[in-house]
Every structure is written in structure tokens, then in C-alpha cells.
Jmol script that loads the backbone (N, CA, C; Angstrom):
load data "model"
ATOM      1  N   MET A   1     -47.158  19.071 -61.025  1.00  0.00           N
ATOM      2  CA  MET A   1     -46.736  18.618 -59.584  1.00  0.00           C
ATOM      3  C   MET A   1     -47.708  16.910 -59.339  1.00  0.00           C
ATOM      4  N   THR A   2     -47.942  16.824 -60.008  1.00  0.00           N
ATOM      5  CA  THR A   2     -47.974  14.803 -59.634  1.00  0.00           C
ATOM      6  C   THR A   2     -46.854  14.796 -60.479  1.00  0.00           C
ATOM      7  N   GLU A   3     -46.037  15.431 -61.617  1.00  0.00           N
ATOM      8  CA  GLU A   3     -45.351  14.373 -62.118  1.00  0.00           C
ATOM      9  C   GLU A   3     -43.551  14.951 -60.923  1.00  0.00           C
ATOM     10  N   THR A   4     -43.994  15.892 -60.939  1.00  0.00           N
ATOM     11  CA  THR A   4     -43.107  16.386 -59.224  1.00  0.00           C
ATOM     12  C   THR A   4     -42.290  15.385 -58.559  1.00  0.00           C
ATOM     13  N   VAL A   5     -43.946  14.981 -57.733  1.00  0.00           N
ATOM     14  CA  VAL A   5     -44.443  13.570 -56.607  1.00  0.00           C
ATOM     15  C   VAL A   5     -43.953  12.962 -57.239  1.00  0.00           C
ATOM     16  N   ILE A   6     -43.948  11.383 -58.141  1.00  0.00           N
ATOM     17  CA  ILE A   6     -43.573  10.899 -59.367  1.00  0.00           C
ATOM     18  C   ILE A   6     -42.027  10.779 -59.360  1.00  0.00           C
ATOM     19  N   VAL A   7     -40.903  12.096 -58.929  1.00  0.00           N
ATOM     20  CA  VAL A   7     -40.537  12.200 -59.478  1.00  0.00           C
ATOM     21  C   VAL A   7     -39.265  12.226 -58.342  1.00  0.00           C
ATOM     22  N   VAL A   8     -40.025  12.838 -56.731  1.00  0.00           N
ATOM     23  CA  VAL A   8     -39.443  12.863 -56.202  1.00  0.00           C
ATOM     24  C   VAL A   8     -38.996  11.583 -55.435  1.00  0.00           C
ATOM     25  N   ALA A   9     -40.645  10.427 -55.861  1.00  0.00           N
ATOM     26  CA  ALA A   9     -40.707   9.175 -54.941  1.00  0.00           C
ATOM     27  C   ALA A   9     -39.817   8.518 -56.284  1.00  0.00           C
ATOM     28  N   LEU A  10     -40.202   8.326 -57.398  1.00  0.00           N
ATOM     29  CA  LEU A  10     -39.125   7.479 -58.025  1.00  0.00           C
ATOM     30  C   LEU A  10     -37.321   7.431 -57.357  1.00  0.00           C
ATOM     31  N   LEU A  11     -37.302   8.654 -56.139  1.00  0.00           N
ATOM     32  CA  LEU A  11     -35.350   8.885 -56.448  1.00  0.00           C
ATOM     33  C   LEU A  11     -35.315   8.264 -54.973  1.00  0.00           C
ATOM     34  N   LEU A  12     -36.432   8.441 -54.514  1.00  0.00           N
ATOM     35  CA  LEU A  12     -36.273   8.203 -52.964  1.00  0.00           C
ATOM     36  C   LEU A  12     -36.459   6.423 -53.262  1.00  0.00           C
ATOM     37  N   VAL A  13     -37.202   5.876 -54.236  1.00  0.00           N
ATOM     38  CA  VAL A  13     -36.660   4.245 -54.284  1.00  0.00           C
ATOM     39  C   VAL A  13     -35.809   3.674 -54.549  1.00  0.00           C
ATOM     40  N   ALA A  14     -34.417   4.573 -55.670  1.00  0.00           N
ATOM     41  CA  ALA A  14     -33.535   4.689 -56.196  1.00  0.00           C
ATOM     42  C   ALA A  14     -32.313   4.638 -55.062  1.00  0.00           C
ATOM     43  N   VAL A  15     -32.949   5.447 -54.296  1.00  0.00           N
ATOM     44  CA  VAL A  15     -32.243   5.238 -53.121  1.00  0.00           C
ATOM     45  C   VAL A  15     -31.663   4.761 -51.843  1.00  0.00           C
ATOM     46  N   ALA A  16     -33.573   4.382 -51.046  1.00  0.00           N
ATOM     47  CA  ALA A  16     -33.560   3.097 -50.779  1.00  0.00           C
ATOM     48  C   ALA A  16     -33.328   2.625 -50.683  1.00  0.00           C
ATOM     49  N   ALA A  17     -33.090   1.594 -52.070  1.00  0.00           N
ATOM     50  CA  ALA A  17     -32.554   0.208 -52.847  1.00  0.00           C
ATOM     51  C   ALA A  17     -30.973  -0.063 -53.314  1.00  0.00           C
ATOM     52  N   THR A  18     -30.426   1.374 -53.443  1.00  0.00           N
ATOM     53  CA  THR A  18     -28.935   1.360 -53.017  1.00  0.00           C
ATOM     54  C   THR A  18     -28.697   1.364 -51.986  1.00  0.00           C
ATOM     55  N   ALA A  19     -29.246   1.734 -50.964  1.00  0.00           N
ATOM     56  CA  ALA A  19     -28.696   1.804 -49.692  1.00  0.00           C
ATOM     57  C   ALA A  19     -28.846   0.584 -49.002  1.00  0.00           C
ATOM     58  N   ALA A  20     -29.970  -0.896 -49.561  1.00  0.00           N
ATOM     59  CA  ALA A  20     -30.220  -1.502 -49.247  1.00  0.00           C
ATOM     60  C   ALA A  20     -29.049  -2.282 -49.417  1.00  0.00           C
ATOM     61  N   VAL A  21     -28.857  -2.211 -50.462  1.00  0.00           N
ATOM     62  CA  VAL A  21     -27.461  -3.230 -51.489  1.00  0.00           C
ATOM     63  C   VAL A  21     -26.501  -2.821 -50.769  1.00  0.00           C
ATOM     64  N   ALA A  22     -25.799  -1.679 -49.853  1.00  0.00           N
ATOM     65  CA  ALA A  22     -24.854  -1.510 -49.828  1.00  0.00           C
ATOM     66  C   ALA A  22     -24.462  -2.108 -48.528  1.00  0.00           C
ATOM     67  N   VAL A  23     -25.311  -1.350 -48.058  1.00  0.00           N
ATOM     68  CA  VAL A  23     -24.801  -2.188 -46.320  1.00  0.00           C
ATOM     69  C   VAL A  23     -24.535  -3.954 -45.949  1.00  0.00           C
ATOM     70  N   ARG A  24     -23.957  -3.842 -45.562  1.00  0.00           N
ATOM     71  CA  ARG A  24     -23.563  -5.682 -44.788  1.00  0.00           C
ATOM     72  C   ARG A  24     -23.740  -6.150 -43.991  1.00  0.00           C
ATOM     73  N   ASP A  25     -24.020  -5.613 -43.138  1.00  0.00           N
ATOM     74  CA  ASP A  25     -24.530  -5.946 -42.201  1.00  0.00           C
ATOM     75  C   ASP A  25     -25.875  -6.801 -41.968  1.00  0.00           C
ATOM     76  N   PRO A  26     -26.994  -7.764 -41.809  1.00  0.00           N
ATOM     77  CA  PRO A  26     -27.464  -8.522 -42.181  1.00  0.00           C
ATOM     78  C   PRO A  26     -28.352  -7.763 -40.998  1.00  0.00           C
ATOM     79  N   VAL A  27     -28.975  -7.376 -40.108  1.00  0.00           N
ATOM     80  CA  VAL A  27     -30.017  -6.680 -39.847  1.00  0.00           C
ATOM     81  C   VAL A  27     -29.928  -5.367 -39.858  1.00  0.00           C
ATOM     82  N   ARG A  28     -29.088  -4.301 -39.939  1.00  0.00           N
ATOM     83  CA  ARG A  28     -28.824  -3.514 -40.942  1.00  0.00           C
ATOM     84  C   ARG A  28     -29.718  -2.999 -42.298  1.00  0.00           C
ATOM     85  N   GLN A  29     -29.686  -3.731 -42.728  1.00  0.00           N
ATOM     86  CA  GLN A  29     -30.017  -4.831 -44.205  1.00  0.00           C
ATOM     87  C   GLN A  29     -31.719  -4.940 -44.340  1.00  0.00           C
ATOM     88  N   SER A  30     -32.094  -5.056 -43.409  1.00  0.00           N
ATOM     89  CA  SER A  30     -33.893  -5.227 -42.899  1.00  0.00           C
ATOM     90  C   SER A  30     -34.789  -4.052 -42.712  1.00  0.00           C
ATOM     91  N   LEU A  31     -33.858  -4.004 -42.072  1.00  0.00           N
ATOM     92  CA  LEU A  31     -33.919  -2.227 -41.325  1.00  0.00           C
ATOM     93  C   LEU A  31     -34.020  -1.154 -42.691  1.00  0.00           C
ATOM     94  N   VAL A  32     -33.796  -1.615 -43.769  1.00  0.00           N
ATOM     95  CA  VAL A  32     -33.328  -0.652 -44.788  1.00  0.00           C
ATOM     96  C   VAL A  32     -33.973  -1.242 -46.022  1.00  0.00           C
ATOM     97  N   LEU A  33     -34.633  -2.714 -45.449  1.00  0.00           N
ATOM     98  CA  LEU A  33     -35.125  -3.130 -46.508  1.00  0.00           C
ATOM     99  C   LEU A  33     -36.696  -2.826 -46.158  1.00  0.00           C
ATOM    100  N   ALA A  34     -37.142  -2.766 -44.786  1.00  0.00           N
ATOM    101  CA  ALA A  34     -37.911  -2.027 -44.676  1.00  0.00           C
ATOM    102  C   ALA A  34     -38.237  -1.017 -44.889  1.00  0.00           C
ATOM    103  N   VAL A  35     -37.469  -0.176 -44.231  1.00  0.00           N
ATOM    104  CA  VAL A  35     -37.920   1.772 -44.983  1.00  0.00           C
ATOM    105  C   VAL A  35     -37.474   1.521 -47.039  1.00  0.00           C
ATOM    106  N   LEU A  36     -37.568   0.687 -47.650  1.00  0.00           N
ATOM    107  CA  LEU A  36     -37.466   0.689 -48.767  1.00  0.00           C
ATOM    108  C   LEU A  36     -39.162  -0.175 -49.366  1.00  0.00           C
ATOM    109  N   GLY A  37     -39.176  -0.962 -48.103  1.00  0.00           N
ATOM    110  CA  GLY A  37     -40.957  -1.429 -48.739  1.00  0.00           C
ATOM    111  C   GLY A  37     -42.038   0.290 -48.686  1.00  0.00           C
ATOM    112  N   VAL A  38     -41.403   0.715 -47.253  1.00  0.00           N
ATOM    113  CA  VAL A  38     -42.790   2.085 -47.275  1.00  0.00           C
ATOM    114  C   VAL A  38     -42.726   3.211 -48.850  1.00  0.00           C
ATOM    115  N   VAL A  39     -41.339   3.150 -48.873  1.00  0.00           N
ATOM    116  CA  VAL A  39     -41.083   4.012 -49.794  1.00  0.00           C
ATOM    117  C   VAL A  39     -42.049   3.438 -51.554  1.00  0.00           C
ATOM    118  N   LEU A  40     -41.839   2.718 -51.425  1.00  0.00           N
ATOM    119  CA  LEU A  40     -42.899   1.248 -52.419  1.00  0.00           C
ATOM    120  C   LEU A  40     -43.822   1.984 -52.651  1.00  0.00           C
ATOM    121  N   ALA A  41     -44.676   1.608 -50.554  1.00  0.00           N
ATOM    122  CA  ALA A  41     -45.855   1.790 -50.522  1.00  0.00           C
ATOM    123  C   ALA A  41     -45.899   3.289 -51.220  1.00  0.00           C
ATOM    124  N   VAL A  42     -45.930   4.241 -51.021  1.00  0.00           N
ATOM    125  CA  VAL A  42     -45.820   5.231 -51.670  1.00  0.00           C
ATOM    126  C   VAL A  42     -45.521   5.578 -52.921  1.00  0.00           C
ATOM    127  N   LEU A  43     -45.143   5.513 -53.556  1.00  0.00           N
ATOM    128  CA  LEU A  43     -44.552   5.257 -54.807  1.00  0.00           C
ATOM    129  C   LEU A  43     -45.753   4.882 -56.321  1.00  0.00           C
ATOM    130  N   PHE A  44     -46.477   3.719 -55.057  1.00  0.00           N
ATOM    131  CA  PHE A  44     -47.556   2.700 -55.563  1.00  0.00           C
ATOM    132  C   PHE A  44     -48.926   3.254 -55.826  1.00  0.00           C
ATOM    133  N   THR A  45     -49.715   4.385 -54.431  1.00  0.00           N
ATOM    134  CA  THR A  45     -50.632   5.107 -53.641  1.00  0.00           C
ATOM    135  C   THR A  45     -49.970   6.419 -54.754  1.00  0.00           C
ATOM    136  N   VAL A  46     -48.536   7.364 -55.720  1.00  0.00           N
ATOM    137  CA  VAL A  46     -48.409   7.639 -55.815  1.00  0.00           C
ATOM    138  C   VAL A  46     -49.348   7.537 -57.499  1.00  0.00           C
ATOM    139  N   LEU A  47     -49.377   6.307 -57.896  1.00  0.00           N
ATOM    140  CA  LEU A  47     -48.679   5.794 -58.981  1.00  0.00           C
ATOM    141  C   LEU A  47     -50.490   5.543 -59.098  1.00  0.00           C
ATOM    142  N   GLN A  48     -50.886   5.642 -58.295  1.00  0.00           N
ATOM    143  CA  GLN A  48     -53.373   5.352 -58.237  1.00  0.00           C
ATOM    144  C   GLN A  48     -53.283   4.199 -57.610  1.00  0.00           C
ATOM    145  N   ALA A  49     -52.020   3.190 -56.845  1.00  0.00           N
ATOM    146  CA  ALA A  49     -52.605   1.612 -57.536  1.00  0.00           C
ATOM    147  C   ALA A  49     -52.225   1.665 -55.249  1.00  0.00           C
ATOM    148  N   PRO A  50     -53.498   2.169 -54.473  1.00  0.00           N
ATOM    149  CA  PRO A  50     -53.405   1.718 -53.450  1.00  0.00           C
ATOM    150  C   PRO A  50     -53.690   0.473 -53.350  1.00  0.00           C
ATOM    151  N   ASP A  51     -54.153  -0.637 -53.436  1.00  0.00           N
ATOM    152  CA  ASP A  51     -54.553  -1.758 -53.547  1.00  0.00           C
ATOM    153  C   ASP A  51     -52.616  -2.209 -53.339  1.00  0.00           C
ATOM    154  N   VAL A  52     -52.309  -2.017 -54.650  1.00  0.00           N
ATOM    155  CA  VAL A  52     -51.179  -3.052 -54.129  1.00  0.00           C
ATOM    156  C   VAL A  52     -50.081  -1.961 -53.275  1.00  0.00           C
ATOM    157  N   GLY A  53     -49.892  -0.978 -53.316  1.00  0.00           N
ATOM    158  CA  GLY A  53     -49.266   0.249 -51.937  1.00  0.00           C
ATOM    159  C   GLY A  53     -49.840  -0.277 -50.833  1.00  0.00           C
ATOM    160  N   LEU A  54     -51.013  -0.681 -50.114  1.00  0.00           N
ATOM    161  CA  LEU A  54     -50.972  -1.241 -49.156  1.00  0.00           C
ATOM    162  C   LEU A  54     -50.454  -3.328 -48.732  1.00  0.00           C
ATOM    163  N   SER A  55     -50.548  -3.802 -49.928  1.00  0.00           N
ATOM    164  CA  SER A  55     -50.098  -4.686 -50.074  1.00  0.00           C
ATOM    165  C   SER A  55     -48.763  -5.414 -50.356  1.00  0.00           C
ATOM    166  N   GLN A  56     -48.297  -3.727 -50.499  1.00  0.00           N
ATOM    167  CA  GLN A  56     -46.692  -3.817 -50.778  1.00  0.00           C
ATOM    168  C   GLN A  56     -46.243  -2.879 -48.735  1.00  0.00           C
ATOM    169  N   LEU A  57     -47.028  -2.422 -48.094  1.00  0.00           N
ATOM    170  CA  LEU A  57     -47.195  -1.621 -46.878  1.00  0.00           C
ATOM    171  C   LEU A  57     -47.139  -3.685 -45.775  1.00  0.00           C
ATOM    172  N   ALA A  58     -47.993  -3.947 -46.343  1.00  0.00           N
ATOM    173  CA  ALA A  58     -47.920  -5.156 -45.072  1.00  0.00           C
ATOM    174  C   ALA A  58     -46.507  -5.596 -45.464  1.00  0.00           C
ATOM    175  N   VAL A  59     -46.067  -6.782 -46.461  1.00  0.00           N
ATOM    176  CA  VAL A  59     -45.084  -7.531 -46.732  1.00  0.00           C
ATOM    177  C   VAL A  59     -43.854  -6.794 -47.562  1.00  0.00           C
ATOM    178  N   GLY A  60     -43.859  -6.441 -47.913  1.00  0.00           N
ATOM    179  CA  GLY A  60     -42.824  -5.379 -48.218  1.00  0.00           C
ATOM    180  C   GLY A  60     -42.062  -4.730 -46.549  1.00  0.00           C
ATOM    181  N   SER A  61     -42.607  -4.334 -46.260  1.00  0.00           N
ATOM    182  CA  SER A  61     -42.198  -3.462 -44.603  1.00  0.00           C
ATOM    183  C   SER A  61     -42.311  -3.836 -43.308  1.00  0.00           C
ATOM    184  N   ALA A  62     -43.596  -5.015 -43.557  1.00  0.00           N
ATOM    185  CA  ALA A  62     -43.585  -5.543 -42.218  1.00  0.00           C
ATOM    186  C   ALA A  62     -43.270  -7.160 -42.494  1.00  0.00           C
ATOM    187  N   LEU A  63     -43.150  -8.135 -43.618  1.00  0.00           N
ATOM    188  CA  LEU A  63     -42.743  -9.494 -43.216  1.00  0.00           C
ATOM    189  C   LEU A  63     -41.705  -9.294 -43.125  1.00  0.00           C
ATOM    190  N   THR A  64     -41.191  -9.314 -44.254  1.00  0.00           N
ATOM    191  CA  THR A  64     -40.483  -9.565 -44.972  1.00  0.00           C
ATOM    192  C   THR A  64     -39.225  -9.711 -43.823  1.00  0.00           C
ATOM    193  N   PRO A  65     -38.599  -8.193 -43.626  1.00  0.00           N
ATOM    194  CA  PRO A  65     -38.319  -7.931 -42.803  1.00  0.00           C
ATOM    195  C   PRO A  65     -38.074  -8.099 -41.348  1.00  0.00           C
ATOM    196  N   LEU A  66     -39.708  -8.578 -41.035  1.00  0.00           N
ATOM    197  CA  LEU A  66     -39.475  -9.356 -40.223  1.00  0.00           C
ATOM    198  C   LEU A  66     -39.055 -10.361 -39.516  1.00  0.00           C
ATOM    199  N   LEU A  67     -38.879 -11.010 -40.834  1.00  0.00           N
ATOM    200  CA  LEU A  67     -38.537 -12.746 -41.320  1.00  0.00           C
ATOM    201  C   LEU A  67     -37.209 -12.894 -40.982  1.00  0.00           C
ATOM    202  N   LEU A  68     -36.515 -11.460 -42.533  1.00  0.00           N
ATOM    203  CA  LEU A  68     -35.519 -11.917 -41.929  1.00  0.00           C
ATOM    204  C   LEU A  68     -34.565 -11.444 -40.819  1.00  0.00           C
ATOM    205  N   LEU A  69     -35.477 -10.984 -39.876  1.00  0.00           N
ATOM    206  CA  LEU A  69     -34.506 -10.556 -38.000  1.00  0.00           C
ATOM    207  C   LEU A  69     -35.005 -12.201 -37.614  1.00  0.00           C
ATOM    208  N   LEU A  70     -35.628 -12.691 -38.055  1.00  0.00           N
ATOM    209  CA  LEU A  70     -36.272 -14.193 -37.174  1.00  0.00           C
ATOM    210  C   LEU A  70     -35.053 -14.656 -37.340  1.00  0.00           C
ATOM    211  N   THR A  71     -34.807 -14.911 -39.120  1.00  0.00           N
ATOM    212  CA  THR A  71     -34.198 -16.010 -39.315  1.00  0.00           C
ATOM    213  C   THR A  71     -31.782 -15.505 -38.436  1.00  0.00           C
ATOM    214  N   VAL A  72     -32.518 -14.416 -39.484  1.00  0.00           N
ATOM    215  CA  VAL A  72     -30.607 -13.830 -38.107  1.00  0.00           C
ATOM    216  C   VAL A  72     -30.888 -13.977 -37.050  1.00  0.00           C
ATOM    217  N   ARG A  73     -31.610 -13.935 -36.168  1.00  0.00           N
ATOM    218  CA  ARG A  73     -31.257 -13.849 -35.156  1.00  0.00           C
ATOM    219  C   ARG A  73     -31.416 -16.122 -34.487  1.00  0.00           C
ATOM    220  N   LYS A  74     -31.749 -16.741 -35.125  1.00  0.00           N
ATOM    221  CA  LYS A  74     -31.597 -18.234 -35.301  1.00  0.00           C
ATOM    222  C   LYS A  74     -31.043 -18.876 -35.641  1.00  0.00           C
ATOM    223  N   VAL A  75     -29.702 -18.140 -37.193  1.00  0.00           N
ATOM    224  CA  VAL A  75     -28.143 -18.980 -37.143  1.00  0.00           C
ATOM    225  C   VAL A  75     -27.655 -18.371 -36.773  1.00  0.00           C
ATOM    226  N   LYS A  76     -27.313 -16.204 -35.660  1.00  0.00           N
ATOM    227  CA  LYS A  76     -26.514 -15.926 -34.959  1.00  0.00           C
ATOM    228  C   LYS A  76     -26.818 -17.014 -33.679  1.00  0.00           C
ATOM    229  N   ARG A  77     -28.160 -17.903 -33.341  1.00  0.00           N
ATOM    230  CA  ARG A  77     -28.040 -18.214 -32.124  1.00  0.00           C
ATOM    231  C   ARG A  77     -27.377 -19.777 -32.003  1.00  0.00           C
ATOM    232  N   ARG A  78     -27.458 -20.453 -33.375  1.00  0.00           N
ATOM    233  CA  ARG A  78     -26.423 -21.635 -33.627  1.00  0.00           C
ATOM    234  C   ARG A  78     -25.728 -21.819 -33.528  1.00  0.00           C
ATOM    235  N   GLY A  79     -25.258 -20.227 -34.475  1.00  0.00           N
ATOM    236  CA  GLY A  79     -23.603 -20.211 -34.305  1.00  0.00           C
ATOM    237  C   GLY A  79     -22.659 -20.295 -32.875  1.00  0.00           C
ATOM    238  N   ARG A  80     -23.610 -19.607 -30.944  1.00  0.00           N
ATOM    239  CA  ARG A  80     -23.025 -19.812 -30.532  1.00  0.00           C
ATOM    240  C   ARG A  80     -23.255 -21.055 -30.571  1.00  0.00           C
ATOM    241  N   ARG A  81     -24.123 -21.889 -30.231  1.00  0.00           N
ATOM    242  CA  ARG A  81     -24.246 -22.774 -29.610  1.00  0.00           C
ATOM    243  C   ARG A  81     -23.153 -23.241 -29.733  1.00  0.00           C
ATOM    244  N   ALA A  82     -22.959 -24.444 -30.972  1.00  0.00           N
ATOM    245  CA  ALA A  82     -21.967 -24.688 -31.705  1.00  0.00           C
ATOM    246  C   ALA A  82     -20.686 -23.453 -31.225  1.00  0.00           C
ATOM    247  N   GLU A  83     -20.249 -23.497 -31.096  1.00  0.00           N
ATOM    248  CA  GLU A  83     -19.140 -22.417 -30.340  1.00  0.00           C
ATOM    249  C   GLU A  83     -18.885 -23.140 -29.137  1.00  0.00           C
ATOM    250  N   ARG A  84     -20.017 -22.818 -28.614  1.00  0.00           N
ATOM    251  CA  ARG A  84     -19.825 -23.967 -27.228  1.00  0.00           C
ATOM    252  C   ARG A  84     -19.168 -24.926 -26.724  1.00  0.00           C
ATOM    253  N   GLY A  85     -20.487 -25.862 -28.227  1.00  0.00           N
ATOM    254  CA  GLY A  85     -20.066 -27.183 -28.319  1.00  0.00           C
ATOM    255  C   GLY A  85     -18.227 -27.803 -28.782  1.00  0.00           C
ATOM    256  N   ARG A  86     -17.785 -26.801 -29.051  1.00  0.00           N
ATOM    257  CA  ARG A  86     -16.421 -26.517 -29.734  1.00  0.00           C
ATOM    258  C   ARG A  86     -15.773 -26.443 -28.752  1.00  0.00           C
ATOM    259  N   SER A  87     -15.662 -25.631 -27.932  1.00  0.00           N
ATOM    260  CA  SER A  87     -14.805 -25.123 -26.909  1.00  0.00           C
ATOM    261  C   SER A  87     -14.892 -25.860 -25.948  1.00  0.00           C
ATOM    262  N   ALA A  88     -16.486 -26.829 -25.305  1.00  0.00           N
ATOM    263  CA  ALA A  88     -16.733 -27.472 -24.989  1.00  0.00           C
ATOM    264  C   ALA A  88     -16.053 -29.467 -24.400  1.00  0.00           C
ATOM    265  N   GLY A  89     -15.659 -29.780 -25.676  1.00  0.00           N
ATOM    266  CA  GLY A  89     -14.801 -30.239 -26.017  1.00  0.00           C
ATOM    267  C   GLY A  89     -15.554 -31.101 -27.020  1.00  0.00           C
ATOM    268  N   GLY A  90     -16.503 -31.384 -27.322  1.00  0.00           N
ATOM    269  CA  GLY A  90     -17.990 -31.903 -27.506  1.00  0.00           C
ATOM    270  C   GLY A  90     -17.625 -31.810 -29.122  1.00  0.00           C
ATOM    271  N   ASP A  91     -18.583 -32.410 -29.846  1.00  0.00           N
ATOM    272  CA  ASP A  91     -18.463 -32.872 -31.596  1.00  0.00           C
ATOM    273  C   ASP A  91     -19.883 -31.455 -32.298  1.00  0.00           C
ATOM    274  N   GLY A  92     -19.930 -31.180 -31.381  1.00  0.00           N
ATOM    275  CA  GLY A  92     -21.195 -30.176 -31.094  1.00  0.00           C
ATOM    276  C   GLY A  92     -22.563 -30.561 -32.489  1.00  0.00           C
ATOM    277  N   PRO A  93     -23.377 -29.878 -33.301  1.00  0.00           N
ATOM    278  CA  PRO A  93     -24.209 -30.471 -34.213  1.00  0.00           C
ATOM    279  C   PRO A  93     -24.572 -30.622 -35.617  1.00  0.00           C
TER     280      PRO A  93
END
end "model"
wireframe off; spacefill off
backbone 0.3
color backbone group
């Protein structure tokens, strides 16, 4: 029974990691990365490392995707501002 749960968790990790690599859109990629973090936390818990699982849950599925989403948002906003500056005849930043 325990081996079956470990194998299922490993397969879920493999699927989620492959999906994170295959997705091209940065916003969707960060959301898939959050799912990967949750699946890894489950795997760590199944492997009897709940402290590592809790850390993975906090960092891998909450903080890292949030930072990526905020970065993508800021880069897109900066790109739009630069485009507006160019179209208005300014030099832009």
C-alpha cells in the first residue's frame, strides 16, 4: 500500500514537472509551478518528511509563484510604458 502511494506521488510529480516545462506562457507556468509545489509537498509528506513538506508548501507553492507573477506583471507594465513613450515621440526609458 505504501509503495503504491509513493509511486502515484512520484508519477504526479513527473506529470506536473513536465507540464511546468511544456507550458510557454509565464503566467500559466507559474500556476503550474504552484501545483508542482503542492504535489511535491504531498510527496515529502508521504515519504515521512512533514517538516520539509510544510516548507515546500509555503515556498514552492505560495511564495515562488507569487514572486514570478509579480515580476511578470511588472515587466509587462514596464513594456507597455516604453511602447507608449515610443509612440508619443519620446525616447522612452
